[in-house]
Backbone as JSON Lines, residues from 0, in Angstrom:
{"i":0,"aa":"M","n":[48.8,-19.54,56.88],"ca":[49.07,-20.54,58.41],"c":[50.03,-20.04,59.09]}
{"i":1,"aa":"L","n":[49.75,-19.88,60.68],"ca":[50.63,-19.22,61.77],"c":[51.57,-20.21,62.03]}
{"i":2,"aa":"Q","n":[53.09,-20.21,62.23],"ca":[53.93,-21.0,62.71],"c":[53.63,-20.64,64.09]}
{"i":3,"aa":"S","n":[54.37,-21.88,64.62],"ca":[54.45,-22.05,66.38],"c":[55.81,-21.35,66.5]}
{"i":4,"aa":"P","n":[56.05,-20.6,67.63],"ca":[57.45,-19.86,68.04],"c":[58.46,-21.05,67.86]}
{"i":5,"aa":"R","n":[58.55,-22.37,68.1],"ca":[59.55,-23.33,68.12],"c":[59.93,-23.35,66.56]}
{"i":6,"aa":"L","n":[58.42,-23.73,65.52],"ca":[58.95,-23.87,64.57],"c":[59.94,-22.48,63.69]}
{"i":7,"aa":"A","n":[59.18,-21.58,64.12],"ca":[59.81,-20.44,63.3],"c":[61.53,-20.16,63.88]}
{"i":8,"aa":"I","n":[61.78,-20.38,64.92],"ca":[62.99,-20.47,65.45],"c":[64.07,-21.65,64.59]}
{"i":9,"aa":"L","n":[63.4,-22.7,64.86],"ca":[64.21,-23.94,63.82],"c":[64.15,-22.98,62.67]}
{"i":10,"aa":"Q","n":[63.23,-22.94,61.69],"ca":[63.36,-22.55,60.36],"c":[64.37,-21.26,60.23]}
{"i":11,"aa":"S","n":[64.75,-20.39,61.1],"ca":[65.58,-19.41,61.37],"c":[67.11,-20.0,61.37]}
{"i":12,"aa":"L","n":[67.09,-20.82,62.54],"ca":[68.4,-21.42,62.49],"c":[68.66,-22.15,61.69]}
{"i":13,"aa":"N","n":[68.03,-22.87,60.31],"ca":[68.38,-23.56,59.4],"c":[68.93,-22.65,58.36]}
{"i":14,"aa":"E","n":[68.62,-21.33,58.31],"ca":[68.85,-20.17,57.34],"c":[70.4,-19.74,57.63]}
{"i":15,"aa":"M","n":[70.36,-19.87,58.69],"ca":[71.94,-19.02,59.14],"c":[73.07,-19.84,58.87]}
{"i":16,"aa":"D","n":[74.01,-19.12,58.7],"ca":[75.46,-19.84,58.53],"c":[76.15,-20.0,59.59]}
{"i":17,"aa":"K","n":[77.52,-20.56,59.2],"ca":[78.23,-20.72,60.4],"c":[78.63,-19.65,61.33]}
{"i":18,"aa":"V","n":[78.81,-18.54,60.92],"ca":[79.42,-17.21,61.35],"c":[78.14,-16.81,62.3]}
{"i":19,"aa":"Q","n":[76.82,-17.17,61.76],"ca":[75.79,-16.15,62.27],"c":[75.31,-17.14,63.37]}
{"i":20,"aa":"M","n":[75.52,-18.44,63.31],"ca":[75.17,-19.54,64.24],"c":[76.01,-19.21,65.43]}
{"i":21,"aa":"D","n":[77.46,-19.09,65.22],"ca":[78.47,-18.92,66.31],"c":[77.76,-17.3,67.18]}
{"i":22,"aa":"E","n":[77.66,-16.63,66.36],"ca":[77.37,-15.22,67.14],"c":[75.93,-15.47,67.94]}
{"i":23,"aa":"V","n":[74.93,-16.15,67.55],"ca":[73.87,-16.2,68.46],"c":[74.15,-17.31,69.42]}
{"i":24,"aa":"L","n":[75.31,-18.24,69.58],"ca":[75.57,-19.14,70.73],"c":[76.44,-18.25,71.49]}
{"i":25,"aa":"D","n":[77.33,-17.62,70.89],"ca":[77.88,-16.17,71.9],"c":[76.73,-15.47,72.96]}
{"i":26,"aa":"Y","n":[75.94,-15.02,72.08],"ca":[75.03,-14.39,72.88],"c":[74.3,-15.4,74.08]}
{"i":27,"aa":"I","n":[73.47,-16.03,73.53],"ca":[73.01,-16.9,74.65],"c":[74.0,-17.35,76.02]}
{"i":28,"aa":"K","n":[75.41,-17.48,75.19],"ca":[76.42,-18.29,76.7],"c":[76.64,-16.78,77.38]}
{"i":29,"aa":"K","n":[76.35,-15.68,76.99],"ca":[76.82,-14.55,77.75],"c":[75.62,-14.64,78.68]}
{"i":30,"aa":"L","n":[74.34,-14.77,78.14],"ca":[72.99,-14.44,79.08],"c":[72.91,-15.1,79.72]}
{"i":31,"aa":"L","n":[73.79,-16.42,79.73],"ca":[73.21,-17.94,80.83],"c":[74.6,-17.47,81.65]}
{"i":32,"aa":"N","n":[75.67,-16.73,81.43],"ca":[76.84,-17.06,82.52],"c":[76.64,-15.33,83.65]}
{"i":33,"aa":"H","n":[75.36,-15.03,83.63],"ca":[74.96,-13.52,84.17],"c":[76.42,-12.58,84.36]}
{"i":34,"aa":"P","n":[76.47,-12.2,83.07],"ca":[77.48,-10.71,82.9],"c":[77.23,-9.81,83.99]}
{"i":35,"aa":"E","n":[76.26,-9.77,84.63],"ca":[76.23,-8.52,85.84],"c":[77.21,-9.12,87.05]}
{"i":36,"aa":"K","n":[77.48,-10.53,87.2],"ca":[78.45,-10.7,87.73],"c":[80.22,-10.53,87.56]}
{"i":37,"aa":"T","n":[80.45,-9.6,86.57],"ca":[81.49,-9.4,86.35],"c":[82.34,-8.68,87.2]}
{"i":38,"aa":"E","n":[83.86,-8.73,87.22],"ca":[84.64,-7.73,88.36],"c":[84.35,-6.29,88.36]}
{"i":39,"aa":"D","n":[84.18,-5.91,86.91],"ca":[83.63,-4.39,86.75],"c":[82.35,-4.54,87.36]}
{"i":40,"aa":"H","n":[81.72,-5.33,87.51],"ca":[80.26,-4.82,88.31],"c":[80.6,-4.98,89.73]}
{"i":41,"aa":"K","n":[81.19,-5.74,90.26],"ca":[81.55,-6.2,91.68],"c":[82.1,-4.71,92.38]}
{"i":42,"aa":"V","n":[83.13,-4.41,91.29],"ca":[84.25,-2.97,91.79],"c":[82.63,-1.96,91.97]}
{"i":43,"aa":"F","n":[82.2,-1.79,90.8],"ca":[81.37,-0.97,90.83],"c":[80.34,-0.61,92.18]}
{"i":44,"aa":"K","n":[79.79,-1.79,92.36],"ca":[78.6,-2.14,93.42],"c":[79.77,-2.11,94.84]}
{"i":45,"aa":"K","n":[81.17,-1.98,95.05],"ca":[81.48,-1.89,96.18],"c":[81.73,0.0,96.33]}
{"i":46,"aa":"E","n":[81.97,0.69,95.14],"ca":[82.68,2.0,95.24],"c":[80.57,2.4,95.69]}
{"i":47,"aa":"A","n":[79.65,2.03,94.86],"ca":[78.53,2.4,95.45],"c":[78.25,2.19,96.92]}
{"i":48,"aa":"M","n":[78.38,1.33,97.7],"ca":[78.14,0.9,98.94],"c":[78.75,1.71,99.91]}
{"i":49,"aa":"K","n":[80.16,1.85,99.47],"ca":[80.79,3.37,100.01],"c":[80.28,4.59,99.92]}
{"i":50,"aa":"E","n":[79.9,4.98,98.72],"ca":[79.02,5.72,98.68],"c":[77.82,6.26,99.6]}
{"i":51,"aa":"I","n":[77.13,5.2,99.29],"ca":[75.91,5.26,100.41],"c":[75.81,5.25,101.5]}
{"i":52,"aa":"R","n":[76.98,4.57,102.2],"ca":[77.46,4.38,103.66],"c":[77.8,5.83,104.06]}
{"i":53,"aa":"K","n":[78.86,6.38,103.3],"ca":[79.39,7.9,103.51],"c":[77.9,9.06,103.57]}
{"i":54,"aa":"A","n":[77.12,8.75,102.71],"ca":[76.14,9.67,102.94],"c":[75.14,9.47,103.64]}
{"i":55,"aa":"L","n":[75.01,8.36,104.36],"ca":[74.37,7.61,105.56],"c":[74.65,8.54,106.89]}
{"i":56,"aa":"R","n":[76.04,8.42,106.93],"ca":[76.77,9.0,107.86],"c":[76.59,10.74,108.27]}
{"i":57,"aa":"Q","n":[76.96,11.1,107.0],"ca":[76.7,12.56,106.82],"c":[75.54,13.05,107.36]}
{"i":58,"aa":"G","n":[74.6,12.23,107.03],"ca":[72.85,12.76,107.51],"c":[72.48,12.24,108.57]}
{"i":59,"aa":"Q","n":[73.23,11.87,109.53],"ca":[73.31,11.57,111.12],"c":[73.18,12.96,111.76]}
């Protein structure tokens, strides 16, 4: 008999130890906190925009 995705998730969570559960929770928290908004991402985006502006000015 096929299990529903919800039931399969619940069963796998029941089989985890505390360390595994903590790792899963940390992973979910990272996904929910939008890691792409980190300071490194902002700096990278700013530098990329500078390069795009420079390239556009040179193309004129």
